[in-house]
Structure formats: C-alpha cells, structure tokens
N, C-alpha and C positions, 0 to 999 in steps of 0.2 A: 367134548373139549373145545373143538374149532368154534361153538357159537361162545364158551366161554373167552376164549382169546379173540374174538372179534369185539365181544359187549367189551371187554378192558379195554381195548383198542380206542373206544369210544369215547372212555373217561378223561376228561382233559384235566391237566394240571393246574392247581390253583395260581393265581396271578396276585401279585403284591397291590393290595388298594388300600385306600384312607377311609377312614380314620383306622388306625392299627395300634394297639395299645400294647408293649413288652410286658412280660411279665418274666421276672426269673426267680428262680432257674429254669423254670420252662423253656425260655427262648434262645439258654443255653444250649439245648439239645438239636438233635435232629426234626427235621420238618418235611417230613416224605411226601406231603402232599403237592409240594413244589418240586420243579424239574432241575434246579440246579443248588447247590449248597457247597460252602465253602469255611472253613476256619484257619484262618492266615494269622502265624504270629513271626514277628521279626524282633532282631533287638541289637544292643551294643553292648557288649561285654570285654571285660578287662579281667589281667591279672596284676598279682599287687607289682610286678617288676614290668609292668607297662605294655605286653601283648594284648591288642586287641584282636576281637572275635565278632565279626557279625553275623546272624544268621537267620535263614527263612525256615521254617517249617509249615507247610500249608498240605491240609489234607481236604480234597474236594469229594462231594459227593453227588453223582449225576444219576437221574432217575430215568430208569428204562419203561417203567410205567408207575402213576402214583399208588401210594400206600405201603410201600414195604411189603409186599403179598409175601407170604411162604409160597413153597412148590404145592400146586394141587395136586391130588392124588393123582398117581401115574407119571408124575412129572420129575425128572432128574433131581437128584440133591444138590447136583451142580446149577441150577437154574437159579435166577437172582433177580429182583426188581432193581436192584442198585449196583454202581459200580463206584470204585474209591481210589483214583489216582491219587498220588500224594510227590510232592517236591520236598527237599532239602539240600540247603546249599550253607557253606560257611564261607565267608572272608576272613581272610587269618592276615594281619598285620605286625611283623614283629621286628622293632627297632634294634633289638639286640643283634639278631640274626640277618637282616635286612634280607629277609625272604619273605615277601608275600605272596599270596595265592589265593587262589578262589576254585571252588570244587561243589559240583552239584551231583546229584542224586536223584532216580525217579522210581515210584513202584505205580505198579496197576494191579489191583486186587477186585474180586468179584465179593459181593456180599451173599456167598454163601460157605458152607462148612467152616465157617470160623475165620476165612481168610482178612475178611475186613467187615468192619460194624460201626453204625453209629447209633447211642440210645436217644430215646426220646424221653425229653422231661429235666434232662440234666446232661452235662458235657462227660461224654466220654465216646469217644471216635478213636479208632485204629484202623490200619492199612498195614496190612503184615505187622510186624512187629514197632513199625511207628505208631506214636499214640499221644494223644492231647486229654487230660481226664482231669476232673476235679474242678474246685470253685474258688478256695481259699486255702491252701495256694490252687493253683494250677499246674500241673505235672507234664513235661515235655519229656518225649524220649524218642529217641531214634541213633542209629547207628549202621554205617556201611564202610568197608574197606579201610578201615582204620581211622575212620572220623565219626564223631559222635556227640550228642547231645543227652545232658540227664539233669534238667533246669527245675525249680521251683519258682512260681511267680505269685506276688502278692500285688492284688490293686489297691493302689493309693487314689482312686477315684471310684465314682460310679459310673456304669456304661453311658457314654456318650451315643445318644440318637440320634443319625444323621437323617439328612432330609427335611420334610414336614410331613406332621401327620402320621408319624411313622415308615415314611414311605420316601425313598430314594430315587428321583425321576432319572431314567437312562435316555429319553427320548418324548417324543409328543405323543404316542399312542397310549391309549387305557394302561395297556399290557406292561408296557417299557418302564419297569421300574422292580426295585427289589426291598426287602426290610433288611437295614442294614445297622448295626452298632458296632463301636468301638469301645477297647480297654485300653486306655491313650497312655497309663502310665502305670506300668505294671516294675516293681521293684524283683531283681530277679536274681538268684543264684543257683551256684550248682557246676557242674564240670561240663567241658568241653574236651574231647579228645581230636587230638592232629597226630595223624600217621601215628598211634597208637599210644600217643604220650600222652595223660591227662593232665589239664590244669584247673585247677581252683577258679572260679570266676563270680564277680557280679556285677550288676548293669542295670540298665533299664530297656523293657519290651514294649510290645504293642501288640495288641489282637485284634481281628475284625473278625467279624463273623457276619455273613451276607449270604439271603437265599431269596430266589427269584426263580420267574419262570421264561421270560422273555426279555433278558436284558440288552442284548446288540442287537441292532438292524442291520439289513444288506446294505444301507449305504454308511456304515459307520466301519471305520479300519481297526480300530482299538483304542487304546487311553493313555496318557500320563496320571500317574498317582503319586502324591505326597504324603507321607506321614513326619511331622516334624514336632521334635520334643526340644524346650527350651529349656534354659537354664533358671529362667524364672517361673517356673512351672506350669506354664500355659502351653497347649497343643494345638497344632493345626492338623487338619486333613484336608485336601484338595484334590478334585479329580478333574481331569480335562479330557472329554471324549473326542477323537479325531473324528473327519467324517474323510471319505475318501478324495473329496473334492478340494481338500486342503483345509476345509472350514473347522470349526468347532461347534458339538451341540450346545444348542441354547440351554437346556437344564442341565450341563456341568456345574457343580456346585463344590460345595466343602462347608467345614465346621471349625470352629475356635473353642477349646474347649479351656474355660478357666482356672485358674489355680484352686478353686475351691469345688469345681464339676460342672459348672453351668454352662450350657452349650450355646453356640449364637450361629444360626445359620447364614450362610457365605452364597449368594448367588454368584453367575458367573461375572458379573460387571464389578463386584466388589473385591476382585483380586487378578492379580496378572503373573505369569510365567513365562520367562524371557530365555531361550536357551542361547547361553555364552559361548559356546563351543560343540563340536561332535566327535565321535568316534566311530571308526568303521569295522566292525566284527571278522577277526580273521576266519572264525568258524562259519559264519552264515553267510558275510559280504554284507549286511545289513549297516546301514547306517542309522546311528542314534545318537538324539543331543547329547552333551556331556557336559554339565556345570551349566547352573540356572541362576536366575535374578527374580525372587519370588516376592512379590509387593502386596501388602493389604493394607490400603493408605486408611482406612478406618480403624486398624488396631495402631497404627503408627509404626508397621513391620516392612524394613524393607531388607532382607537378606540374601547372599549369595550361599547357594547348596553346592558344594563341592565332593565330586566321588572318592573313596579312601582309593580305590582302584578304578581304573577305566572298563577293564575286561570284568563283567560281573554277569556277563548274560548265560543264561539258562537255555539250555538247547535238551529237549525230550523228544526224543528219537520215536518212542512207543505212541506218543499222541500226534507227531508231528507237529510241535509247537516250540517256538523260541521265544524269549521275552529278557528285558534288561533288569535284574532285579538288584540293588545296590544299597550297599552301606554309605554314607556322606557324612560331611562335618556341615554344619551351619554357622555363617559367621556375619555380622552385620549391626544395624540399628534396629532399636524396639522404642518407639517414642523419644526419639533424641538420644537414646543412651547405649551403649553400646550391649551387645547380647550374643551368645554364642549356644550353640547347641547339638544336636545330632538328627539323623533323618534316614529314612529309607524311601528310596524310589522305585517306580514300578513302571516300565516302558513296554507296551504291548501292539504288535501289529506294526513294527518295524521291519520285521523278518516275514512279511506276508499277513493279510489281513485274518485275525483271529477269530476264531467260531468255539462258542462253548458247545 
C-alpha cells in the first residue's frame, strides 16, 4: 500500500495546453485529471413587483490526486481523491421595503459517501444538497438558513470559448493556463427564497466553467473579473490578473460575444478598466475598488459599472478566503448610442493573496 501511495504521488495532473477542442456535453462535466475546476453561475433576477435579486452559486472541485480514484482495498470509505467547496450568495434589492441586503453561505464536502460528486461526460455536480445539473435546461438548487434558489436556465447562445486555441492563459509559463468557456446569456425562471418567503422570478444568468492545474503564480495576488450583459444582446468577459508589484499580468484578456454567438478574443491592450472609487470592508479591513469605467475602443464601448450594494464581500472562514462578488448595473455609450445592462464583478486578492 505504501508503494501504491508513493507511485500515485508521482502521477502529475494534466496541464491546459493548446490546441484543445471543446466537445459538448462532454466538457460540461468533470475533468478529474486536472487539479482544479469550478462551475460558476451568477444572475440578475426580478419579480413582477420590482424586487431585484443577484445570485452566485459556485461549486469547486479540487483534486488531491489525479483520476478520481476509488478507495483501494483496505482504505477507509471516507478516503477521497476530490474535495468540493461551494459558495452561495444572494443580493437583495427591495424598493418597496427599502431593505437591501447581502447574504452568503459556504460548504466544504468530501467526494466520498455521496457527500459530494461530479459526473464525467455531462453536467451533474453537487456539494451536499447544493447542485448544478442538466443541459437544456440547467437546474440550480441551493438553500441555507431561510434563503434559497430553485432555478431553470436555458442558453440563448452557444458556449463561448475564451482564450486562443482552447486555452486561456494566466501567465507566461507553459502550465499557466486553463480551459475556459462561458454560457453568457441564460434565460432564467424559477424561485428565490428570502427569509423563508418564496418569490417567482425571471431574468438573465451567466455560467463559467474552467479547469486547469497551475493558474496562479507566486508573483500574482489575485484578479478583477467582469461579466457584462448589454441590452443589445452583446456580452463581454474581461479579466485582469494583478501582480504583487502593482502591475498587470500581460496575458490578461477578455472576450466579446456577439448577439449571434460569435466570439472575438480581446488582448489586454484592447480594453481598459479604471476604478472610480473604493470601499473598505468592515468585515476584513480590505479596501476594494468600487465602480469602474470600462472601455473597449474597438467595440465603441465606454460604460460605467456600478454596484447595487457596496458590501457584497463573501468571507469563507473554512477556506480562509475573502473576495468581493457583486451584482452591478451598467450604463454608458455603445458606438455612440446610449446602452444599459447588468454585470457581475469578482475581485480577489484584496483581503490577502489568493491561493487555489
């Protein structure tokens, strides 16, 4: 048994390399030969009476050894090759009651005894009773302490492949990359539960699925990530990887997804993100940028991104991770015409260097 454990430790995880050809539904499922993976969903929902809800539901898969191996003879049934942390957050904006709030919850389950699992070949992942399943529709379910989601999502565009050659680069080294696609426009219906009260909702969601084995490097502290959905049916993803010396990793990039679903790669030089203010967290003391000007000259886009609430910081005490994940409004100009939209923004590394 000791020899087997030693040999397993020598088996490396697969790195994200080009060319990579995505195949669906295969690549909607788990990739157990990669060290890290996540299914990440955000959305902008509302009731017929104008209540607004932003949500995040993310299930992570971290491999302890490649291959999702079952317990060997003589090993405990608690033994696992995978762990599945998960985050669930809700932003509530209620103009009738003037009662806005942000709540978040976390899970950390082992891939053993049915506590958590992900299927290969199709989308079916759960951590405890939080789940992301199916293809058309995708079904989301999560609940905790009187808050919950029960949603059905149907994609209005094909998967958008980010990066080049099926690879999204994170730094200069060969292994510093992931395979990364987005479902940028998901029509959404279902229910949101707030303090035990259920609301029928509809709106628009976004899904990212990313997997790799060596995303962040020692000189990188975190990232600023933007998912913008415009009312002209264009969608934009941007990420800026921040370095500890204050610089930006040159491999930072983005994508523009046209109304018909075609994708255009954006190198760092093709866009700019300017922070217009800041917010200091009363929970962690971290200072986050708050409100941004986003410009993509080649697309004629010049917009302001404004958080619905300043305090949308998620603090996971189990993992020792804190980050800002916020529902935002978008307004500005698009090729000289007024444009509006919605966005989710993720800010990591401001409360300490992020380590996957």
